[in-house]
N, C-alpha and C positions, 0 to 999 in steps of 0.2 A: 130181197134187200131187207136188212134189219129194221124192226119197228121204229127205231130212233130216226131213221132217214125219212119216214113217212109223215113226220109231224114238224111243226114249228118252222115253216120256211123262212121266217124272219131271222133265223139264226144263220142263214147262208153267208152273209157278209162277214160276221165274226168268225165263222168257220173258215172262210177263205183267208182271212188275215192269220188265223192260227195255223193254217196249212203252210203258208209262206214262212212263218216263223219256225215251224217244225223243220221244214226242209233246210232252211238257212242255218239252223243251229247244229246240224249233224257234223259238219267239218269242225266246228268249234269244240264239240265234245271230244271228237277223235284226236284233235290236236292236243287237247288238255291231257288225254290219257297217255300220250307218247312219253311223258315224264315219269310214268309209273308202271306201265305194263307193255308187253310186246303186242304187236298187231294181231297175231294169231289168237291170243287169249282174249283180247278185247272183242275181236270180231265174233268168235264162237260164243262167248258168254252173252253178248248183247243179242245175238239172233236167237239163241235158245230162250232167253227171257221173253223176247218179242213174240216168238212162236207160241210159248205157253200162254201168254196173255190173249192170243187169238183163238185158243182152243174152243171157247164157247161158240164161236161162229160155225164150227164143224158139227154141232149137234144135229143128229138126224141124217148126216151124209153117209150114204151107203159106201162101204169099202169095195164091194163086188161090182157095183155099177151095172147090174143085170138089166138087160133090155135097152140100155143106152150107153153112150160114151161115158166112161168113168173119169171123174175129175182127177182121181189119183193117178191113173195112167197118163192122161193128157198133160199133167203137170210135170212129168219127168224131165222132158227136154228143157222147158223154161227154167226149171229148178237148177239144172246143171249149169246153164248159162248164167243164172243169177248167182250161183255159188262162186263162179270165176270172177264176176264183176264185183261182188261184195268183198272177196279176198283182196282184189286190187285196190278197191276203194279204201279199205282199212290200212293199206300200206302207204298210200299217198302222203298222209300228214307226217310220216317219218322222214320224208325227203323234201317236202314243199311247204310253204306257208299256207295257212287256211284260206287266205284271200285268193291266191292263185288257183287253189283247188276248187273254190266255189265258182270262179269264172270258167276255168278250163273244162270242168265236167259238163257244163251246159252244151258243149260241142257234141254231146251224145245224141242230140236231136238230129244233127246232120247225119250221123251214122244210122239212126233209126230210119230216116227216109232213104238213104242209100241201100240199106238192107231190104227195105220194102220194095224198092224198084227191082231188086234182084229176085226176091223170094215170093212177092205177092203180085200177080199179074194185074189186079185191079188198080194198083198204084202207078202203073207205068204211064198213065195219062200225064203225070208230072213231067215226063220227058219234054212235053210241048209247052211248059210253063216258063216264060222268061223270068218271072218273079222267083220261081224256085231256084233257077240257075244263078240268079243274081244273089239271092240269099246264101246259097252254098258257097259261092266265090267269096262273099264278104265274111262268112264264118271261117273259112280256111285262112283268109288274110288275117283275121283277128287272132286265130290260133298262132300263126307264125309270128305276128307282132308281139303277142303276149309272151311267147317262149323266148323270143329274141331279147326283149326287154328284161326278162327275168335272168337270162344268162349274162347280160351285160352288167347287171347289178350283183351278180353272184348270189341271188336270193333263191336260186333253184339249181339242182344238179341234173345232169343229163339222164341218169337213171330215173330220177323222180319225174321228169317231163315225159319220158318214154312210158312209164307206168301210167301217168295221167292220160296220155293220148290213147294207150291201149285200153285203159279202163273205160274211157268215153266210148270207144268202139264197142266194147263188151256190153255197156249199158244200152247202146243203140240197138244191138242185135237182140238183147233181152226183150226189149219192148216188142219187137217183131215176132219173136217166138211166142210170147204171151198172146199176141193177136192171132197168130196162126193156129195155136193149139187150144187156147182157152176160150174162144169166142162163144162156145155153147154153154158156158157156165157163168153164174153171177160173179162179178168181179171181186166182191168182198170174200166170197167163198174160195175163189181161185187163189187169191193172195194168201189166205189162211193155209191152204194146202201147200202152196209154193214155199211159204215161210217155214213150215214144218220140215219139208224136205231140205231146204237150204240150211236150216239149223243142223240137221244131221250131217250134211256135206261139210259144213264149216267146223263141226266138232272134230273131224278126223285130223286136219292139219293142226288144230289147237292142241290135241293130245300128243301129236308127233313132234311139232316144232315149238309149241308154246310153253311158257312157264306158268302152268295153272296154279302151282303152289304159291306163286307170288300174290295171288288173291288174298291169301291168309295174312299177308304182310301189310295190306292196305287198311287205312282207317275207314271209319264209317262214312265219312264225307265222300271219299272216292268211290266206295262201293255203292253209295246212294246215287251218285251221279251216273254210274253205269246202268243201274236200274232205270233211272229217269231218262237216260238217253235212249234206252230200248223202248220204253213205254211211249215217250214223246216223239222220238225220231223214227220209229218203225211202226208200232201198232196204231197209236192215235193218229199219226200223220196220214195213214192210208184210210182209216175210217172217215176222217175229215175230208179227204180228197174225194171219196165216193159220195159223200153228202153234197159237196160243192158241185160235182159233176151232175148230180141229179137235180139240183136246184138252179144253178147258174149256167150250166153248159160247158162243153169242152173248150170253146174258144177263150172264155174268160179264165178258166182254170189253167190252160196252157200259157196264156199271156201272163198270169200272175206268177207262174213258176219262174219266169224270166227275172223276177225281182229278188229271188233268193240269194244270188251272189252279193247283192248290195246289203242284205241282212247279214250275211257271213262276214263281209268286209267291215261293216260297222262293229260287229261283235269282236272281230279279230283286232281291230284298231284299239278298242276299249280294253280288251282283256290281255292281249299279247303285245300291244304296241306296234302292230304291223302297219306298214305304209306301202302304197303303190306309186311307182314313178308315172310320169305322163305317158311314157311309151306303154307301160303295162295297162294303164287305164284305157288307152286307145285300143289296145288289143282286146281287152275284156269287153269293152263296149262294142267292138266289132263283132265278137262272137255272139253277144246278145242280140244285136241288130240283125245279123244274118239269120239267127234262129227265128226272130219275129217275122222276117220276110218269108221264110220257108213255111212257118205256121200259116201265114196269110195265103200263100199259094196252095197249101194243103186244104184249107177251109173253103177256098173258092171252088174246089172240086170235091164236094162232100161225098162220103161213102155211106153204105148202109150202116145202121147203128151197130149191128153185131160185129162189124169189122173194125170198130174203133180201137185205136192204140191205147193200151193200158200201161202207163209208165210207173211200174212198181218201183 
């Protein structure tokens, strides 16, 4: 763990607040960029910048991994899944309002636990948890209500909702692959390697489908926001998350993540004038409430520390 994380525990609460603001700001940045650049270019450039900022974390990491499992080899599968989820995540704001994106993507926790039940035998104890099944049912009902309300108001398209639903599933499976393959490595180093691989993966569709030349047409304000979104929403967000996990624990960190959609909605209402109907609010709150119940069920049956889910 980096030296920064070993000092000044009093910074944990400010770091927690900054983490929530970081996660909540990402849909706002992406929605803003829809007016200037295509999704492939935004996605590739942001992740390349984020990966470069994390390169210092990889100092002293062996490429060969002799005598032990190599972090470079173990990161391949999570990186592929992350590449798919990141590509979908960048496409969503071109079809949906940032507010719906913020609430809908939280359903990824449902898919994380579903994938855990399938791929990780130690998680199958949750089959016997009524709290888990109640939370899952509430989350699914929230998704249906959120999507139904969005379609009624014509604030979302069918392709956009399908991309959102599919990306939530990809995010969920990503967390499980990280847990399955990266448990032997420090989380900050794991994400640095995964981000480097992911940047390479996202650079391919950027060069094929994106309009990279459009970057030269942007003013300094837009280019600065791209750099800021990468630094704040990718690199710094994860460094802060690891600090919070080490000082306040996974329960508080997971619970705080449920506040990010409200940050997104507040910013979207202020910047883009977005509003949610009563039905959309009911659906969004249903998703959040269901996730909270599933988190509670998961924490009532604690697992070994090395098996903890890392939501990159």
